[in-house]
C-alpha positions as CSV (number, residue, x, y, z in Angstrom):
1,M,129.2,94.0,43.2
2,A,130.9,93.6,46.5
3,V,132.1,90.3,47.8
4,I,131.5,89.7,51.5
5,T,133.3,86.8,53.2
6,Q,131.5,85.4,56.2
7,F,132.5,82.6,58.6
8,V,129.6,80.6,60.0
9,V,129.7,78.4,63.1
10,V,127.4,75.5,62.7
11,R,126.7,72.9,65.4
12,D,124.5,69.8,64.8
13,G,123.2,71.3,61.6
14,V,122.2,74.5,63.3
15,E,123.8,77.9,62.5
16,K,125.0,79.4,65.7
17,M,126.7,82.6,64.8
18,T,128.2,84.4,61.8
19,F,131.5,86.3,61.9
20,A,133.6,88.5,59.7
21,S,136.9,86.8,60.5
22,K,138.0,83.2,60.8
23,K,139.8,84.1,64.1
24,E,136.6,85.2,65.7
25,A,134.7,82.1,64.4
26,D,137.4,79.8,65.7
27,A,137.4,81.4,69.1
28,Y,133.6,81.0,69.3
29,D,133.8,77.4,68.2
30,R,136.4,76.7,70.9
31,M,134.2,78.3,73.5
32,L,131.3,76.1,72.4
33,D,133.6,73.1,72.7
34,V,134.4,74.1,76.3
35,A,130.7,74.6,77.1
36,D,129.9,71.1,75.6
37,N,132.6,69.6,77.8
38,L,131.3,71.4,80.9
39,I,127.7,70.1,80.6
40,P,128.5,66.5,81.6
41,F,130.7,67.8,84.4
42,L,127.9,69.9,85.8
43,Q,125.4,67.1,85.4
44,Q,127.5,64.8,87.6
45,S,127.5,67.3,90.4
46,E,125.1,66.9,93.4
47,L,123.3,70.0,92.4
48,E,119.8,69.4,91.2
49,L,119.7,71.8,88.2
50,E,117.4,71.6,85.2
51,D,119.1,70.9,81.8
52,N,118.5,74.5,80.5
53,V,120.1,76.0,83.6
54,I,123.1,73.6,83.2
55,E,123.5,74.7,79.6
56,K,123.3,78.4,80.5
57,L,125.8,77.9,83.3
58,A,128.2,75.9,81.0
59,F,128.0,78.6,78.4
60,Y,128.6,81.4,81.0
61,L,131.6,79.6,82.5
62,A,133.0,78.9,79.0
63,S,132.6,82.4,77.8
64,N,134.4,83.6,81.0
65,K,137.1,80.9,81.0
66,D,140.0,83.3,81.5
67,T,138.5,84.8,84.6
68,L,137.4,81.4,85.9
69,S,140.8,80.0,85.4
70,N,142.4,82.9,87.3
71,L,139.9,82.3,90.2
72,L,140.6,78.6,90.3
73,K,144.3,79.3,90.6
74,G,143.5,81.4,93.7
75,G,143.6,84.8,91.9
76,V,141.7,87.8,92.9
77,P,138.5,88.5,91.0
78,E,138.7,91.3,88.6
79,K,136.6,94.3,89.6
80,A,133.8,95.1,87.2
81,P,133.5,98.7,86.1
82,A,131.2,100.7,88.3
83,K,127.7,101.0,87.0
84,R,126.4,104.6,86.7
85,S,123.1,105.3,88.3
86,K,120.2,106.6,86.2
87,K,120.3,109.8,88.3
88,S,123.9,110.6,87.4
89,E,123.2,109.8,83.8
90,S,120.3,112.2,83.6
91,E,122.3,114.9,85.4
92,T,125.0,114.8,82.8
93,Q,122.6,115.2,79.9
């Protein structure tokens, strides 16, 4: 019988995600903390956003905190990898 160790992130009694390593679980938990802290900040803005949009935006900003931090410091945005068109994908097959 195999033993599998799993690390579960639970918030307010709700299981959010399961990870194979403690490091990954801790990183996700910290990201959720950042998102939780961003929600009141976004709610105080003059933007009239619905609560679900604020939560999605907070989660997006928290999950991209390194890029956001770089941008807030005046850095240049990182270029995303170019998307391949469907035509070029079908030509290579």
